[in-house]
ZAPA-204840 format. One record per residue (C-alpha): x, y, z; residue in one letter. Coordinates in steps of 0.25 Angstrom, whole numbers, padded with zeros to 4 digits, always signed. Layout:
BEGIN
XYZA ...
This chain:
BEGIN
-0010+0046+0178M -0005+0041+0164R -0014+0049+0157L -0013+0060+0163L +0002+0060+0161L +0001+0057+0146E -0009+0068+0146A +0002+0078+0154I +0013+0076+0143H +0005+0076+0131L -0004+0089+0134R +0008+0096+0141Y +0021+0087+0138H +0025+0084+0153Y +0031+0070+0153D +0026+0064+0165F +0025+0050+0160R +0039+0045+0165H +0039+0052+0179Y +0040+0041+0191A +0024+0035+0191Q +0023+0035+0206A +0028+0051+0210S +0018+0054+0197V +0006+0047+0202R +0008+0053+0216R +0009+0067+0209R -0004+0065+0202L -0010+0060+0211R -0008+0072+0221Q -0010+0082+0209A -0024+0074+0207K -0029+0076+0220K -0024+0091+0224Q -0028+0096+0210L -0042+0086+0213Q -0043+0079+0202F -0051+0065+0204D -0043+0057+0193T -0031+0060+0183F -0039+0058+0172S -0046+0073+0176A -0033+0078+0180M -0028+0074+0165Q -0041+0080+0159E -0038+0095+0166A -0023+0094+0165L -0026+0092+0147L -0038+0104+0149H -0030+0114+0160D -0017+0118+0158E -0015+0123+0171T -0017+0111+0176M -0004+0104+0172L +0006+0115+0181S -0002+0109+0193R +0000+0095+0189I +0016+0097+0187L +0016+0102+0201G +0012+0089+0205Y +0021+0080+0195L +0035+0089+0194T +0042+0089+0207V +0044+0102+0212Q +0051+0100+0227V +0066+0103+0228S +0075+0113+0237E +0088+0120+0234M +0100+0114+0235F +0090+0100+0238R +0101+0088+0244D +0113+0099+0246P +0124+0087+0244S +0119+0088+0230F +0122+0103+0229F +0136+0102+0237L +0141+0093+0227A +0138+0101+0216I +0142+0112+0220R +0157+0103+0226E +0156+0093+0215K +0148+0098+0202V +0151+0113+0203V +0168+0112+0202P +0164+0104+0188H +0155+0116+0184L +0164+0126+0187R +0175+0122+0174T +0162+0124+0163Y +0161+0140+0158P +0146+0138+0158S +0135+0129+0165L +0121+0123+0162K +0114+0118+0174V +0100+0112+0172W +0089+0108+0185I +0082+0100+0178A +0068+0099+0186G +0071+0112+0193C +0058+0111+0201S +0056+0125+0208G +0070+0129+0206G +0077+0125+0220E +0087+0118+0214E +0091+0127+0203L +0093+0138+0213H +0102+0130+0219S +0110+0129+0208Y +0110+0141+0206A +0116+0146+0220I +0127+0135+0220L +0130+0140+0204F +0132+0154+0211R +0139+0151+0223E +0148+0143+0215E +0150+0152+0205G +0145+0146+0194L +0132+0153+0190E +0135+0164+0181D +0140+0152+0171R +0128+0142+0175T +0113+0143+0167I +0104+0134+0175F +0092+0126+0168Y +0080+0124+0177A +0069+0116+0172T +0057+0108+0175D +0043+0105+0170I +0037+0113+0178S +0033+0128+0175P +0029+0130+0189D +0043+0124+0195A +0050+0131+0184L +0044+0147+0190E +0046+0141+0204T +0061+0141+0201A +0062+0153+0192A +0054+0161+0204R +0066+0155+0214G +0056+0156+0225I +0054+0147+0237Y +0049+0146+0250S +0056+0151+0262L +0053+0140+0268D +0063+0129+0260R +0074+0140+0262I +0079+0133+0274A +0080+0122+0268G +0087+0127+0256F +0096+0135+0263T +0100+0122+0271E +0103+0114+0256N +0110+0127+0250H +0122+0125+0265R +0121+0111+0263A +0125+0111+0247A +0137+0121+0251G +0130+0134+0249G +0142+0145+0248K +0130+0155+0252T +0118+0156+0261S +0105+0153+0254L +0099+0165+0256S +0109+0174+0246D +0100+0167+0237Y +0087+0172+0241Y +0077+0182+0245S +0064+0182+0255T +0053+0187+0247G +0038+0181+0240Y +0035+0173+0253G +0049+0166+0249G +0064+0165+0246A +0067+0170+0232V +0081+0167+0226F +0089+0176+0219D +0083+0177+0205K +0099+0176+0199T +0101+0162+0204L +0092+0161+0192R +0096+0170+0180E +0104+0158+0175R +0092+0149+0175V +0085+0145+0163V +0071+0139+0168F +0064+0129+0157S +0055+0118+0157D +0060+0105+0155H +0055+0092+0155S +0064+0079+0157L +0055+0072+0152V +0052+0077+0138T +0063+0089+0135D +0077+0087+0130A +0089+0091+0133V +0090+0108+0133F +0106+0113+0137A +0120+0105+0139E +0121+0106+0155M +0133+0105+0164H +0124+0100+0177L +0110+0095+0177I +0102+0096+0191S +0089+0086+0192C +0086+0082+0205R +0074+0074+0209N +0069+0072+0195V +0072+0061+0190L +0066+0055+0201I +0051+0058+0197Y +0056+0052+0184F +0054+0037+0178D +0067+0028+0174R +0064+0034+0159T +0062+0048+0162L +0076+0047+0170Q +0082+0040+0159D +0077+0052+0151R +0080+0063+0161A +0094+0058+0165L +0098+0058+0149G +0094+0072+0145L +0102+0076+0157F +0114+0067+0150R +0110+0073+0138D +0111+0088+0143S +0125+0087+0152L +0138+0091+0146V +0147+0081+0147R +0151+0080+0163N +0140+0089+0166G +0134+0085+0181F +0118+0080+0184L +0113+0079+0197G +0102+0069+0201L +0093+0070+0214G +0096+0062+0227A +0087+0051+0221K +0090+0052+0207E +0101+0043+0200S +0105+0041+0186I +0111+0025+0189R +0101+0018+0184F +0098+0027+0171S +0103+0023+0156D +0111+0038+0158H +0120+0033+0168A +0130+0030+0160S +0130+0046+0156S +0133+0051+0170F +0145+0049+0181S +0142+0051+0195D +0147+0063+0200F +0140+0064+0215A +0136+0051+0217R +0129+0054+0229T +0123+0068+0225E +0118+0064+0212K +0127+0071+0204I +0132+0063+0190Y +0140+0068+0180Q +0139+0067+0164R +0149+0057+0156R +0148+0052+0144E +0142+0038+0144P 
């Protein structure tokens, strides 16, 4: 398995070597079974000689499970506690790191529209998976998910009906393309890539739980260096900066919701 991860890194520059090993092991075993390889060595050989195999394996190694306004109390805290601070800036940059299929991106775009901040904001939606970025850019989700999205939006303090932002078609709900007019979609790896802009808000939720301690520290250092002074960082419900080498660079802003504010150490 380690040789397979090395091959992915050397051949395609995707680095999963410091992802949480239990999660990687489980996902690679699932890929081996469903892609009908007898061994990891056979999977490695196919990967090295067939570039189309990369996207298939990335689908297993990257986590693409999300929903709009996931953990509504988090977005309610963004709306009620963070937005008043963001209003003081003439322009804003927001980074959704590990944007997956775009559910969280659309959540922020809707929230910022409802709060009157959309016109002064540029959103950066990044992921290492080209398929995920393509899904996010389309903004189409299956209809059976919309009821859950709607309930989350309401619990997150939504000021309108979620149905105002989508129409039905293509067998799903198609979210208004104007929500993505101020979005930059880009391939970016928290493992290997560097700071690319100065941000006022970074949201990276339920990504760090798949990293080992070394990689978590690298990502948090990247976020620290990307934030303006007093900028905000949002993490997932099971994530924390408490044991990070960069903990002194952040203060608890909304402890329960895992929202932190950058400070000078």
